[in-house]
N, CA, C and O atoms as CSV, one atom per row, in Angstrom:
chain,resi,resn,atom,element,x,y,z
A,1,UNK,N,N,113.428,103.359,135.257
A,1,UNK,CA,C,112.980,102.002,134.994
A,1,UNK,C,C,112.368,101.932,133.591
A,1,UNK,O,O,111.396,102.622,133.286
A,2,UNK,N,N,112.947,101.100,132.768
A,2,UNK,CA,C,112.486,100.981,131.384
A,2,UNK,C,C,111.425,99.893,131.289
A,2,UNK,O,O,111.622,98.778,131.771
A,3,UNK,N,N,110.306,100.223,130.668
A,3,UNK,CA,C,109.209,99.261,130.504
A,3,UNK,C,C,109.386,98.477,129.215
A,3,UNK,O,O,109.878,98.993,128.211
A,4,UNK,N,N,108.972,97.217,129.268
A,4,UNK,CA,C,108.975,96.389,128.061
A,4,UNK,C,C,107.797,96.796,127.188
A,4,UNK,O,O,106.730,97.128,127.704
A,5,UNK,N,N,107.981,96.772,125.867
A,5,UNK,CA,C,106.853,97.102,124.984
A,5,UNK,C,C,105.781,96.019,125.044
A,5,UNK,O,O,106.068,94.857,125.333
A,6,UNK,N,N,104.555,96.414,124.769
A,6,UNK,CA,C,103.460,95.447,124.748
A,6,UNK,C,C,103.637,94.501,123.557
A,6,UNK,O,O,104.306,94.855,122.586
A,7,UNK,N,N,103.048,93.311,123.620
A,7,UNK,CA,C,103.167,92.380,122.492
A,7,UNK,C,C,102.651,92.969,121.177
A,7,UNK,O,O,103.280,92.795,120.133
A,8,UNK,N,N,101.520,93.658,121.223
A,8,UNK,CA,C,100.988,94.264,120.000
A,8,UNK,C,C,101.923,95.305,119.416
A,8,UNK,O,O,102.113,95.371,118.202
A,9,UNK,N,N,102.501,96.113,120.283
A,9,UNK,CA,C,103.445,97.138,119.825
A,9,UNK,C,C,104.687,96.491,119.221
A,9,UNK,O,O,105.188,96.946,118.193
A,10,UNK,N,N,105.181,95.438,119.853
A,10,UNK,CA,C,106.363,94.746,119.329
A,10,UNK,C,C,106.090,94.120,117.965
A,10,UNK,O,O,106.933,94.189,117.071
A,11,UNK,N,N,104.916,93.509,117.801
A,11,UNK,CA,C,104.569,92.907,116.508
A,11,UNK,C,C,104.411,93.970,115.428
A,11,UNK,O,O,104.819,93.763,114.286
A,12,UNK,N,N,103.819,95.107,115.787
A,12,UNK,CA,C,103.671,96.196,114.817
A,12,UNK,C,C,105.036,96.745,114.414
A,12,UNK,O,O,105.259,97.072,113.248
A,13,UNK,N,N,105.946,96.844,115.381
A,13,UNK,CA,C,107.309,97.292,115.064
A,13,UNK,C,C,107.986,96.315,114.113
A,13,UNK,O,O,108.708,96.728,113.205
A,14,UNK,N,N,107.756,95.023,114.317
A,14,UNK,CA,C,108.312,94.029,113.404
A,14,UNK,C,C,107.762,94.179,111.999
A,14,UNK,O,O,108.499,94.041,111.023
A,15,UNK,N,N,106.462,94.461,111.887
A,15,UNK,CA,C,105.861,94.715,110.569
A,15,UNK,C,C,106.497,95.920,109.885
A,15,UNK,O,O,106.608,95.963,108.660
A,16,UNK,N,N,106.908,96.888,110.679
A,16,UNK,CA,C,107.563,98.084,110.134
A,16,UNK,C,C,109.055,97.859,109.897
A,16,UNK,O,O,109.763,98.772,109.474
A,17,UNK,N,N,109.532,96.642,110.171
A,17,UNK,CA,C,110.933,96.251,110.007
A,17,UNK,C,C,111.855,97.017,110.950
A,17,UNK,O,O,112.991,97.345,110.607
A,18,UNK,N,N,111.340,97.292,112.143
A,18,UNK,CA,C,112.112,97.969,113.186
A,18,UNK,C,C,112.342,97.002,114.341
A,18,UNK,O,O,111.707,95.950,114.418
A,19,UNK,N,N,113.245,97.365,115.229
A,19,UNK,CA,C,113.537,96.554,116.407
A,19,UNK,C,C,112.273,96.390,117.246
A,19,UNK,O,O,111.616,97.385,117.554
A,20,UNK,N,N,111.912,95.158,117.627
A,20,UNK,CA,C,110.702,94.966,118.428
A,20,UNK,C,C,110.820,95.524,119.845
A,20,UNK,O,O,109.808,95.731,120.514
A,21,UNK,N,N,112.043,95.767,120.307
A,21,UNK,CA,C,112.248,96.279,121.654
A,21,UNK,C,C,112.121,97.802,121.708
A,21,UNK,O,O,111.332,98.333,122.490
A,22,UNK,N,N,112.900,98.508,120.875
A,22,UNK,CA,C,112.914,99.976,120.948
A,22,UNK,C,C,112.108,100.644,119.842
A,22,UNK,O,O,111.639,101.768,120.024
A,23,UNK,N,N,111.937,99.985,118.707
A,23,UNK,CA,C,111.198,100.573,117.594
A,23,UNK,C,C,111.986,101.583,116.790
A,23,UNK,O,O,111.437,102.216,115.888
A,24,UNK,N,N,113.269,101.747,117.098
A,24,UNK,CA,C,114.091,102.742,116.404
A,24,UNK,C,C,115.068,102.073,115.444
A,24,UNK,O,O,115.133,102.440,114.271
A,25,UNK,N,N,115.825,101.096,115.932
A,25,UNK,CA,C,116.828,100.434,115.110
A,25,UNK,C,C,116.205,99.580,114.022
A,25,UNK,O,O,115.085,99.088,114.159
A,26,UNK,N,N,116.952,99.412,112.937
A,26,UNK,CA,C,116.473,98.589,111.824
A,26,UNK,C,C,116.631,97.110,112.155
A,26,UNK,O,O,117.613,96.698,112.772
A,27,UNK,N,N,115.653,96.324,111.737
A,27,UNK,CA,C,115.659,94.885,111.982
A,27,UNK,C,C,116.489,94.143,110.936
A,27,UNK,O,O,117.019,93.068,111.216
A,28,UNK,N,N,116.604,94.708,109.733
A,28,UNK,CA,C,117.297,94.037,108.637
A,28,UNK,C,C,118.527,94.813,108.196
A,28,UNK,O,O,118.517,96.043,108.138
A,29,UNK,N,N,119.600,94.065,107.883
A,29,UNK,CA,C,120.810,94.663,107.335
A,29,UNK,C,C,120.656,94.893,105.832
A,29,UNK,O,O,121.226,95.834,105.280
A,30,UNK,N,N,119.889,94.035,105.181
A,30,UNK,CA,C,119.581,94.193,103.758
A,30,UNK,C,C,118.138,93.738,103.550
A,30,UNK,O,O,117.368,93.669,104.508
A,31,UNK,N,N,117.771,93.432,102.326
A,31,UNK,CA,C,116.372,93.138,101.992
A,31,UNK,C,C,115.734,92.107,102.923
A,31,UNK,O,O,114.661,92.363,103.469
A,32,UNK,N,N,116.364,90.956,103.116
A,32,UNK,CA,C,115.812,89.916,103.995
A,32,UNK,C,C,116.806,89.397,105.028
A,32,UNK,O,O,116.499,88.440,105.739
A,33,UNK,N,N,117.977,89.997,105.131
A,33,UNK,CA,C,118.991,89.522,106.077
A,33,UNK,C,C,118.854,90.269,107.396
A,33,UNK,O,O,119.112,91.471,107.464
A,34,UNK,N,N,118.442,89.550,108.453
A,34,UNK,CA,C,118.277,90.228,109.741
A,34,UNK,C,C,119.621,90.592,110.370
A,34,UNK,O,O,120.628,89.922,110.141
A,35,UNK,N,N,119.621,91.647,111.157
A,35,UNK,CA,C,120.817,92.044,111.899
A,35,UNK,C,C,120.993,91.099,113.086
A,35,UNK,O,O,120.044,90.459,113.539
A,36,UNK,N,N,122.228,91.028,113.578
A,36,UNK,CA,C,122.491,90.224,114.773
A,36,UNK,C,C,121.991,90.917,116.030
A,36,UNK,O,O,121.599,90.265,116.998
A,37,UNK,N,N,122.008,92.255,116.006
A,37,UNK,CA,C,121.520,93.019,117.156
A,37,UNK,C,C,121.080,94.398,116.688
A,37,UNK,O,O,121.428,94.839,115.593
A,38,UNK,N,N,120.319,95.062,117.525
A,38,UNK,CA,C,119.829,96.402,117.212
A,38,UNK,C,C,120.959,97.409,117.407
A,38,UNK,O,O,121.643,97.383,118.430
A,39,UNK,N,N,121.155,98.286,116.445
A,39,UNK,CA,C,122.193,99.308,116.547
A,39,UNK,C,C,121.828,100.379,117.571
A,39,UNK,O,O,122.712,101.073,118.073
A,40,UNK,N,N,120.558,100.522,117.885
A,40,UNK,CA,C,120.114,101.572,118.814
A,40,UNK,C,C,120.120,101.101,120.266
A,40,UNK,O,O,120.710,101.760,121.122
A,41,UNK,N,N,119.475,99.971,120.557
A,41,UNK,CA,C,119.341,99.523,121.954
A,41,UNK,C,C,120.206,98.310,122.291
A,41,UNK,O,O,120.342,97.962,123.464
A,42,UNK,N,N,120.793,97.660,121.285
A,42,UNK,CA,C,121.659,96.514,121.530
A,42,UNK,C,C,120.942,95.187,121.719
A,42,UNK,O,O,121.589,94.182,122.013
A,43,UNK,N,N,119.632,95.156,121.560
A,43,UNK,CA,C,118.868,93.906,121.710
A,43,UNK,C,C,119.338,92.895,120.667
A,43,UNK,O,O,119.476,93.233,119.492
A,44,UNK,N,N,119.584,91.652,121.094
A,44,UNK,CA,C,120.101,90.628,120.200
A,44,UNK,C,C,119.002,89.895,119.446
A,44,UNK,O,O,117.948,89.582,120.001
A,45,UNK,N,N,119.267,89.628,118.176
A,45,UNK,CA,C,118.331,88.876,117.339
A,45,UNK,C,C,118.932,87.560,116.865
A,45,UNK,O,O,118.313,86.845,116.077
A,46,UNK,N,N,120.125,87.236,117.333
A,46,UNK,CA,C,120.777,85.996,116.916
A,46,UNK,C,C,119.942,84.810,117.393
A,46,UNK,O,O,119.462,84.794,118.527
A,47,UNK,N,N,119.776,83.837,116.535
A,47,UNK,CA,C,119.006,82.646,116.873
A,47,UNK,C,C,117.517,82.762,116.607
A,47,UNK,O,O,116.781,81.793,116.793
A,48,UNK,N,N,117.063,83.925,116.177
A,48,UNK,CA,C,115.639,84.101,115.854
A,48,UNK,C,C,115.447,83.853,114.360
A,48,UNK,O,O,115.320,84.793,113.576
A,49,UNK,N,N,115.426,82.595,113.983
A,49,UNK,CA,C,115.310,82.222,112.574
A,49,UNK,C,C,113.845,82.035,112.217
A,49,UNK,O,O,113.163,81.176,112.776
A,50,UNK,N,N,113.369,82.844,111.285
A,50,UNK,CA,C,111.962,82.784,110.881
A,50,UNK,C,C,111.679,81.608,109.949
A,50,UNK,O,O,110.521,81.232,109.765
A,51,UNK,N,N,112.717,81.028,109.362
A,51,UNK,CA,C,112.598,79.868,108.473
A,51,UNK,C,C,111.570,80.100,107.366
A,51,UNK,O,O,111.642,81.107,106.661
A,52,UNK,N,N,110.610,79.175,107.202
A,52,UNK,CA,C,109.664,79.233,106.085
A,52,UNK,C,C,108.345,79.919,106.420
A,52,UNK,O,O,107.515,80.113,105.531
A,53,UNK,N,N,108.134,80.286,107.664
A,53,UNK,CA,C,106.867,80.900,108.070
A,53,UNK,C,C,106.492,82.137,107.275
A,53,UNK,O,O,105.362,82.234,106.797
A,54,UNK,N,N,107.420,83.101,107.116
A,54,UNK,CA,C,107.073,84.301,106.347
A,54,UNK,C,C,106.716,84.002,104.892
A,54,UNK,O,O,105.822,84.631,104.326
A,55,UNK,N,N,107.410,83.049,104.296
A,55,UNK,CA,C,107.114,82.705,102.899
A,55,UNK,C,C,105.714,82.114,102.773
A,55,UNK,O,O,104.977,82.460,101.851
A,56,UNK,N,N,105.344,81.225,103.694
A,56,UNK,CA,C,104.006,80.626,103.641
A,56,UNK,C,C,102.922,81.668,103.882
A,56,UNK,O,O,101.893,81.661,103.206
A,57,UNK,N,N,103.144,82.557,104.835
A,57,UNK,CA,C,102.161,83.609,105.090
A,57,UNK,C,C,102.021,84.522,103.873
A,57,UNK,O,O,100.912,84.913,103.509
A,58,UNK,N,N,103.144,84.858,103.250
A,58,UNK,CA,C,103.114,85.706,102.056
A,58,UNK,C,C,102.356,85.021,100.923
A,58,UNK,O,O,101.535,85.649,100.254
A,59,UNK,N,N,102.627,83.743,100.708
A,59,UNK,CA,C,101.914,82.998,99.661
A,59,UNK,C,C,100.416,83.000,99.940
A,59,UNK,O,O,99.617,83.187,99.022
A,60,UNK,N,N,100.031,82.796,101.182
A,60,UNK,CA,C,98.611,82.797,101.534
A,60,UNK,C,C,97.942,84.128,101.279
A,60,UNK,O,O,96.850,84.177,100.713
A,61,UNK,N,N,98.586,85.212,101.690
A,61,UNK,CA,C,98.000,86.547,101.502
A,61,UNK,C,C,97.924,86.897,100.023
A,61,UNK,O,O,96.902,87.396,99.554
A,62,UNK,N,N,99.002,86.638,99.287
A,62,UNK,CA,C,99.008,86.957,97.853
A,62,UNK,C,C,97.953,86.130,97.123
A,62,UNK,O,O,97.295,86.639,96.215
A,63,UNK,N,N,97.784,84.879,97.499
A,63,UNK,CA,C,96.757,84.036,96.877
A,63,UNK,C,C,95.369,84.605,97.120
A,63,UNK,O,O,94.547,84.661,96.206
A,64,UNK,N,N,95.107,85.026,98.353
A,64,UNK,CA,C,93.800,85.602,98.683
A,64,UNK,C,C,93.533,86.866,97.872
A,64,UNK,O,O,92.384,87.154,97.538
A,65,UNK,N,N,94.579,87.619,97.553
A,65,UNK,CA,C,94.401,88.862,96.800
A,65,UNK,C,C,94.345,88.647,95.288
A,65,UNK,O,O,93.572,89.313,94.598
A,66,UNK,N,N,95.152,87.729,94.770
A,66,UNK,CA,C,95.311,87.607,93.316
A,66,UNK,C,C,94.295,86.658,92.680
A,66,UNK,O,O,93.801,86.939,91.589
A,67,UNK,N,N,93.977,85.556,93.327
A,67,UNK,CA,C,93.075,84.569,92.720
A,67,UNK,C,C,91.691,85.156,92.433
A,67,UNK,O,O,91.167,84.922,91.344
A,68,UNK,N,N,91.072,85.903,93.350
A,68,UNK,CA,C,89.781,86.511,92.991
A,68,UNK,C,C,89.885,87.460,91.791
A,68,UNK,O,O,88.981,87.516,90.957
A,69,UNK,N,N,90.988,88.200,91.715
A,69,UNK,CA,C,91.179,89.075,90.558
A,69,UNK,C,C,91.250,88.255,89.272
A,69,UNK,O,O,90.660,88.627,88.258
A,70,UNK,N,N,91.965,87.156,89.319
A,70,UNK,CA,C,92.067,86.299,88.139
A,70,UNK,C,C,90.706,85.725,87.756
A,70,UNK,O,O,90.380,85.650,86.571
A,71,UNK,N,N,89.911,85.320,88.741
A,71,UNK,CA,C,88.557,84.829,88.453
A,71,UNK,C,C,87.692,85.919,87.827
A,71,UNK,O,O,86.945,85.654,86.885
A,72,UNK,N,N,87.787,87.126,88.339
A,72,UNK,CA,C,87.004,88.243,87.788
A,72,UNK,C,C,87.421,88.524,86.350
A,72,UNK,O,O,86.571,88.696,85.476
A,73,UNK,N,N,88.726,88.571,86.105
A,73,UNK,CA,C,89.201,88.821,84.742
A,73,UNK,C,C,88.767,87.708,83.793
A,73,UNK,O,O,88.347,87.974,82.667
A,74,UNK,N,N,88.867,86.471,84.246
A,74,UNK,CA,C,88.522,85.333,83.391
A,74,UNK,C,C,87.023,85.264,83.130
A,74,UNK,O,O,86.602,84.973,82.010
A,75,UNK,N,N,86.220,85.527,84.144
A,75,UNK,CA,C,84.767,85.411,83.963
A,75,UNK,C,C,84.184,86.567,83.157
A,75,UNK,O,O,83.109,86.437,82.572
A,76,UNK,N,N,84.887,87.692,83.124
A,76,UNK,CA,C,84.365,88.816,82.336
A,76,UNK,C,C,84.454,88.529,80.838
A,76,UNK,O,O,83.644,89.037,80.063
A,77,UNK,N,N,85.419,87.731,80.431
A,77,UNK,CA,C,85.558,87.368,79.028
A,77,UNK,C,C,86.047,88.499,78.138
A,77,UNK,O,O,86.062,88.355,76.915
A,78,UNK,N,N,86.443,89.611,78.718
A,78,UNK,CA,C,86.887,90.760,77.920
A,78,UNK,C,C,88.323,90.626,77.428
A,78,UNK,O,O,88.683,91.159,76.378
A,79,UNK,N,N,89.128,89.917,78.190
A,79,UNK,CA,C,90.560,89.914,77.910
A,79,UNK,C,C,91.022,88.539,77.455
A,79,UNK,O,O,90.487,87.511,77.871
A,80,UNK,N,N,92.019,88.547,76.598
A,80,UNK,CA,C,92.655,87.291,76.198
A,80,UNK,C,C,93.477,86.779,77.374
A,80,UNK,O,O,93.835,87.539,78.275
A,81,UNK,N,N,93.764,85.512,77.355
A,81,UNK,CA,C,94.517,84.888,78.445
A,81,UNK,C,C,95.895,85.542,78.607
A,81,UNK,O,O,96.375,85.705,79.729
A,82,UNK,N,N,96.520,85.910,77.510
A,82,UNK,CA,C,97.836,86.549,77.575
A,82,UNK,C,C,97.762,87.900,78.286
A,82,UNK,O,O,98.662,88.246,79.052
A,83,UNK,N,N,96.712,88.652,78.041
A,83,UNK,CA,C,96.540,89.948,78.701
A,83,UNK,C,C,96.307,89.753,80.195
A,83,UNK,O,O,96.836,90.502,81.017
A,84,UNK,N,N,95.517,88.751,80.537
A,84,UNK,CA,C,95.284,88.453,81.959
A,84,UNK,C,C,96.593,88.110,82.655
A,84,UNK,O,O,96.842,88.556,83.776
A,85,UNK,N,N,97.426,87.320,81.992
A,85,UNK,CA,C,98.712,86.959,82.584
A,85,UNK,C,C,99.637,88.170,82.689
A,85,UNK,O,O,100.422,88.273,83.632
A,86,UNK,N,N,99.548,89.087,81.724
A,86,UNK,CA,C,100.354,90.311,81.798
A,86,UNK,C,C,99.930,91.192,82.972
A,86,UNK,O,O,100.715,92.015,83.446
A,87,UNK,N,N,98.717,91.027,83.433
A,87,UNK,CA,C,98.240,91.765,84.607
A,87,UNK,C,C,98.579,91.006,85.888
A,87,UNK,O,O,99.119,91.586,86.830
A,88,UNK,N,N,98.266,89.723,85.923
A,88,UNK,CA,C,98.342,88.945,87.162
A,88,UNK,C,C,99.781,88.594,87.557
A,88,UNK,O,O,100.125,88.681,88.735
A,89,UNK,N,N,100.612,88.206,86.615
A,89,UNK,CA,C,101.971,87.775,86.963
A,89,UNK,C,C,102.798,88.918,87.560
A,89,UNK,O,O,103.389,88.725,88.622
A,90,UNK,N,N,102.872,90.103,86.930
A,90,UNK,CA,C,103.629,91.186,87.569
A,90,UNK,C,C,103.043,91.616,88.915
A,90,UNK,O,O,103.783,91.961,89.836
A,91,UNK,N,N,101.713,91.595,89.024
A,91,UNK,CA,C,101.079,91.935,90.295
A,91,UNK,C,C,101.483,90.939,91.382
A,91,UNK,O,O,101.780,91.334,92.510
A,92,UNK,N,N,101.493,89.665,91.047
A,92,UNK,CA,C,101.883,88.633,92.006
A,92,UNK,C,C,103.330,88.821,92.450
A,92,UNK,O,O,103.628,88.764,93.643
A,93,UNK,N,N,104.219,89.043,91.504
A,93,UNK,CA,C,105.636,89.243,91.833
A,93,UNK,C,C,105.812,90.480,92.708
A,93,UNK,O,O,106.549,90.442,93.693
A,94,UNK,N,N,105.145,91.568,92.359
A,94,UNK,CA,C,105.259,92.801,93.143
A,94,UNK,C,C,104.738,92.614,94.565
A,94,UNK,O,O,105.356,93.085,95.520
A,95,UNK,N,N,103.613,91.933,94.709
A,95,UNK,CA,C,103.057,91.701,96.046
A,95,UNK,C,C,103.976,90.827,96.895
A,95,UNK,O,O,104.157,91.091,98.084
A,96,UNK,N,N,104.551,89.799,96.298
A,96,UNK,CA,C,105.469,88.937,97.047
A,96,UNK,C,C,106.687,89.738,97.498
A,96,UNK,O,O,107.090,89.651,98.658
A,97,UNK,N,N,107.271,90.511,96.596
A,97,UNK,CA,C,108.449,91.303,96.955
A,97,UNK,C,C,108.133,92.368,97.995
A,97,UNK,O,O,108.990,92.713,98.808
A,98,UNK,N,N,106.928,92.883,97.979
A,98,UNK,CA,C,106.518,93.888,98.963
A,98,UNK,C,C,106.216,93.263,100.325
A,98,UNK,O,O,106.626,93.798,101.355
A,99,UNK,N,N,105.508,92.139,100.337
A,99,UNK,CA,C,105.033,91.558,101.596
A,99,UNK,C,C,106.054,90.691,102.320
A,99,UNK,O,O,105.986,90.572,103.543
A,100,UNK,N,N,106.990,90.086,101.614
A,100,UNK,CA,C,107.916,89.156,102.258
A,100,UNK,C,C,108.752,89.803,103.366
A,100,UNK,O,O,108.863,89.208,104.438
A,101,UNK,N,N,109.342,90.977,103.173
A,101,UNK,CA,C,110.079,91.584,104.291
A,101,UNK,C,C,109.175,91.948,105.471
A,101,UNK,O,O,109.598,91.877,106.625
A,102,UNK,N,N,107.935,92.336,105.181
A,102,UNK,CA,C,107.010,92.687,106.261
A,102,UNK,C,C,106.655,91.463,107.094
A,102,UNK,O,O,106.655,91.524,108.323
A,103,UNK,N,N,106.354,90.353,106.428
A,103,UNK,CA,C,105.993,89.147,107.170
A,103,UNK,C,C,107.202,88.564,107.898
A,103,UNK,O,O,107.058,87.991,108.978
A,104,UNK,N,N,108.387,88.705,107.315
A,104,UNK,CA,C,109.583,88.220,108.006
A,104,UNK,C,C,109.847,89.054,109.254
A,104,UNK,O,O,110.216,88.509,110.294
A,105,UNK,N,N,109.664,90.366,109.164
A,105,UNK,CA,C,109.802,91.217,110.345
A,105,UNK,C,C,108.794,90.854,111.415
A,105,UNK,O,O,109.121,90.834,112.602
A,106,UNK,N,N,107.565,90.565,111.000
A,106,UNK,CA,C,106.521,90.149,111.934
A,106,UNK,C,C,106.907,88.845,112.631
A,106,UNK,O,O,106.765,88.725,113.848
A,107,UNK,N,N,107.395,87.868,111.861
A,107,UNK,CA,C,107.773,86.583,112.446
A,107,UNK,C,C,108.958,86.726,113.392
A,107,UNK,O,O,108.962,86.122,114.465
A,108,UNK,N,N,109.963,87.513,113.016
A,108,UNK,CA,C,111.113,87.707,113.904
A,108,UNK,C,C,110.671,88.387,115.189
A,108,UNK,O,O,111.137,88.035,116.273
A,109,UNK,N,N,109.787,89.347,115.076
A,109,UNK,CA,C,109.256,90.023,116.258
A,109,UNK,C,C,108.482,89.046,117.147
A,109,UNK,O,O,108.610,89.089,118.371
A,110,UNK,N,N,107.685,88.174,116.542
A,110,UNK,CA,C,106.944,87.173,117.319
A,110,UNK,C,C,107.901,86.200,118.006
A,110,UNK,O,O,107.693,85.838,119.164
A,111,UNK,N,N,108.943,85.779,117.301
A,111,UNK,CA,C,109.933,84.894,117.914
A,111,UNK,C,C,110.667,85.598,119.047
A,111,UNK,O,O,110.977,84.981,120.066
A,112,UNK,N,N,110.945,86.884,118.874
A,112,UNK,CA,C,111.587,87.667,119.931
A,112,UNK,C,C,110.689,87.722,121.164
A,112,UNK,O,O,111.165,87.576,122.290
A,113,UNK,N,N,109.394,87.932,120.949
A,113,UNK,CA,C,108.452,87.960,122.074
A,113,UNK,C,C,108.414,86.618,122.800
A,113,UNK,O,O,108.384,86.577,124.030
A,114,UNK,N,N,108.414,85.531,122.046
A,114,UNK,CA,C,108.342,84.202,122.656
A,114,UNK,C,C,109.619,83.826,123.398
A,114,UNK,O,O,109.575,83.037,124.342
A,115,UNK,N,N,110.753,84.379,122.985
A,115,UNK,CA,C,112.023,84.025,123.621
A,115,UNK,C,C,112.390,84.961,124.766
A,115,UNK,O,O,113.377,84.723,125.462
A,116,UNK,N,N,111.620,86.010,124.970
A,116,UNK,CA,C,111.902,86.991,126.014
A,116,UNK,C,C,111.726,86.370,127.394
A,116,UNK,O,O,110.783,85.617,127.637
A,117,UNK,N,N,112.632,86.691,128.275
A,117,UNK,CA,C,112.548,86.196,129.648
A,117,UNK,C,C,111.935,87.279,130.531
A,117,UNK,O,O,112.314,88.445,130.418
A,118,UNK,N,N,110.988,86.916,131.415
A,118,UNK,CA,C,110.424,87.923,132.313
A,118,UNK,C,C,111.482,88.423,133.289
A,118,UNK,O,O,112.299,87.651,133.792
A,119,UNK,N,N,111.453,89.727,133.547
A,119,UNK,CA,C,112.431,90.324,134.459
A,119,UNK,C,C,111.951,90.176,135.889
A,119,UNK,O,O,110.789,90.435,136.201
A,120,UNK,N,N,112.863,89.756,136.753
A,120,UNK,CA,C,112.497,89.553,138.158
A,120,UNK,C,C,112.777,90.786,138.981
A,120,UNK,O,O,112.530,90.793,140.187
């Protein structure tokens, strides 16, 4: 008898970009393109469209991290505005590129949990 994973475990697996059911198969075929099903356990992901949720969450997290840094750099008065932008803009781009697949995996995992049917 196979047990269903706990919701927390499934969400963590999604953050790791793994199948929320088995935790072994990859959730994405490429950078942000989800697979139709898990290659390991066969769990289907078709119809689990994360839409704009991951992008909004990523923007929120990156804003919380980058804006205080920009305020600190600006209030210190040590750096010219161009130098501050040379620090903040690449950092922002890197954080978005790093966090977007993680948040998309989290959202797909959450949608998978919500669409799961209880076994009788």
